C-alpha positions, 0 to 999 in steps of 0.5 A: 350702611344707608337708610331707606328714604322715610316714607313721604307724609300726605300732603296737609290739608287747609281747614278752618276752625269750627266756632260753637257759638253758644260756647263762645257767648257763654264765655263772654258772658261769664268772662269779657262783659261784666253783665248782661246790661252791656247789650245796650251799650253795644247796641248804642255804641254801633249805632253812634258808629253808624252815625259817625261814618254816616256824617263821613258821606255827608259832612256839610250835614249838621249832627243833629240831624242824625239820631238814635231811637230806642223802643222797649215795650216789654217784648221786643227792644228796638234800637234804630239808627240814621247812620251808614247802614250795611249792604248784603254784601257787608252783612256777610262780612261784617255780621256774620264774621266774628271779629270782623269789624266794619272799623277796620275796614281797609277804606276807613282804617285811617279813620278808625279813631273816629269810632268807638268800636274796632273788634267786631264782636259787640254785636255778641253781647245781645245773645245775652238776652235774646236768642235771635237778632234781627237786623234791618238795614239800608246802606247810605252809599248806594243809592236806591239801595235795597234793605237788607234782613239778617236774622242771626240765632244763637245756634251760630246759623244766620239767614240773610235776604234782600228787600224792596227799599220801601222796607226802609225808607231811609239808610239807617239800620234798626236791631229788634231783640226778641227777650228770653223770659230770663232776661226780663231784669234787662230788657223791661221798658224802665230798665232799658230807658235807665240803662241807655241814661247810664251809657249814653247821657254824654252822647253828641247824637240825640238819643230818644226813648218810647216805651210803647205807651203812645206817648212822644219819645224821651230825651235820653241826652237832652243836655250837653256835658256840663262842662261843654255848656256855656253859664251867665258867670263863673259861680253859676259855672262852679255850682253846676259842676259841683252839683253834677259831681254830687248827682254822679258820686253821690257827695257834695265835693270840696271843689270841683277841678276842670279837666282839659287836654285838647291834645287827646280831646278830653275834658271833664272835672275831677271832685275833691273827696269831703273826707279822708280815704282809707290809706291804700283804697283807691276809687274808680273814675268814670270815664266816658269814650266819645260820649259812651260810658266806659268804666265807673272804676277806671283806676289807671286814669289817674296816678296813685297818689291822687286818691283824694279826687273822683273823676268822670271825663270824656275822651276821644283818643283814649282806646278801650279794651275789647270789652270796652270795659276799661282803657287799653295801657299805652303810651296816650294813656300815660301821658294822659295821666301825666297831664291830669296829675299837672293839673291837680299840682296846679290845683294845690298851687292855687289854694296855696297861692289864693284861697288858705280856707280852702287848703286848710280844708283839704289839708285837714281831709287829706294831708296824707295824700299830700305827703305822698305827692310832696316826698316825690314833687319838690315844688308841692314840698316847698310849697305845703310842707310848712302847712302840714300837720304832724304829730309833735311834742306841742300836740297836732300842728304844723311844722311852720307852728312847730319850727316857730318854738323849736329851731332843733327838731327831733324826730322819732323813727317810729310811733311807739319811739315817739309815744315813749318819750313824748311826755318827758320830752315835752317837760324837757323843753325838747322839740319831738315830732313822731316820724313813725307814720308814713313819709312823716320821718322823711319829709321833716328832714326835708324841713331845712330845705324850706326853713333854712334856720331850723336844723333837724335830727333823728331823736337819739336815746342819749340826747333825751338822757342827757336833758334828765338831771342827775340825782345827788351823790347821797342818794345815789349811794343809799339806791346803790344796793337797790339798783345793783338788784334791779340790773341783775334781775332786769338782765336776761332783758339786755337792760341797764337800770339808772336813777335821774329826776325829770318832769312829769313826777308822776311817770315812775319810769321811762324805758329807752329802747329802739326798735333797731337796738332789740332787733340787733339784740335777738340777732346776736342772741341768735349768733350765741345760739348758732356758735359754730355753725355756718349760719352762726359764722353769718350772723356773727359776721353781721354782729355788732356791740348790740346797744342795752335798753336803759330802764330811767327810774324817776326819783321825783316819784313817790313810788320810785323813792319807796321802791329805791328803799327797799331792803328786802332782796326778792321783793326789791327785784320784784318791784323792779320787774313790775316798773319795767313791765309798767314802762314797757307797758307804756311805750306800746310796743309789742311785748316779748313772751318773756315780758307779758310773763314778767308783767304777769309775775311781778303783779302776782308776787307784789299782790302776795306779799301785800296779803302777806303784810295785811295778814 
């Protein structure tokens, strides 16, 4: 059996997309650009690119022969350049076609790196503040070229007409905007001038501003970038760069680090923050591309560990994204990030070798940043580890100072463990470092790489217990009944009880318990509760012999000597619970619900006993 042939489908018809320009402008204003103020940056960028192309036609002409003039009097905003200009064909091709950029034209594709913009959408940003864009241009590529007028409107329509060459006396382009009433915030003369300085202060071409009052145009970028100037002395250069950093970022830098990467045409400075930065917080950096401000919050220019500096740089070869408000993540940016990181390492090395006062001030503020770097950088580790501050049983000091008095360095695994044992370990002559903070434990264990005569070990509760003096046999026998009651009362917490003597005598008890031991006991308890099920079998396979906590009572403490002599069983149990609760509180670790309940109950029981006794 054969099936009939399927009917032929009609021939496909090619169609073109229809663009709702108003919808596209709304999309740009809410999703591509961060603020309507970028319209001026886009106009400046187009003018700079036109000047770059114009200079390519006259390479012998000095760069300052090509300039940009801004005008804003409250009724219009005008940007005029002496650049390459446009022909009528260029107008139809580049101004009336969204996404078509003259910087991607075939004739100059190989030179596109000389231009800031390459996406062909910048002019649309003008619709954020105006309903019509007026462009008057004359091409420098064609002698005696006529002037061309283009008017684009927010509804997507435009008109083009050719004017006599006299309509514009010299090649270049003038863009004029008539702002909407709701755009006054961004188009007032003072604001236009401020935006021009904000975006264009480092541009290589001269930019002037005229507010229509009849005075001479004010220079927007009167001086080159501070790192591009010459200075009579190194001190004068350093002071100027520091003052520039303070002007840009609002703080007086601890020091300024010059950045120079000739391979990508990057120059600038890194300003060292004078104060510590909260953990995990990263500052953005001020990045210019070919003099035009790209972003004030570019985090990607430096690695995460470099949060102790803020940078302002100007680069030639970094690629902006379509919004020109961030950098395109590519191999060039990755190489720049690595190279700048190396410059910061070199600055730290120079400070360590030649300026100990600067190094000390830097480490006092930014030791956490340096610790994060030292974990992954052997050179910084060897150079700075002995100088880094740590919390120890001798107070806050450097590892170099600590190692002079303690050839064996013990390190805790948590902050709570350190606080639990610090006073007693210090009295026993043990050198203990708090390894509970980020990076600290790992770094302390690497100290023997720098100081081979020093040994480092994790603090074992048994090590500390071995340094506590045992009580004499008679005292031990006299306290046996109390210790038995105490062990029974604290069995619910998997806690043993022992009697020792140690300093300081003001400490009645020491609770020896680690986080790992508590986790193991919790897992063992879950395994017992799930006995017989699949989950119980899994936990049982993981179960180890859970180490017990140990409450060590101090025979030198008057309160403990009174407690161990109690012959009333209930009162003895209550006193043991109270001593356990007090020791748990002193450890500053989170309390379990049962422990909180025990502390409350033992306090009330002791209070009731005291009241009954008084009555």
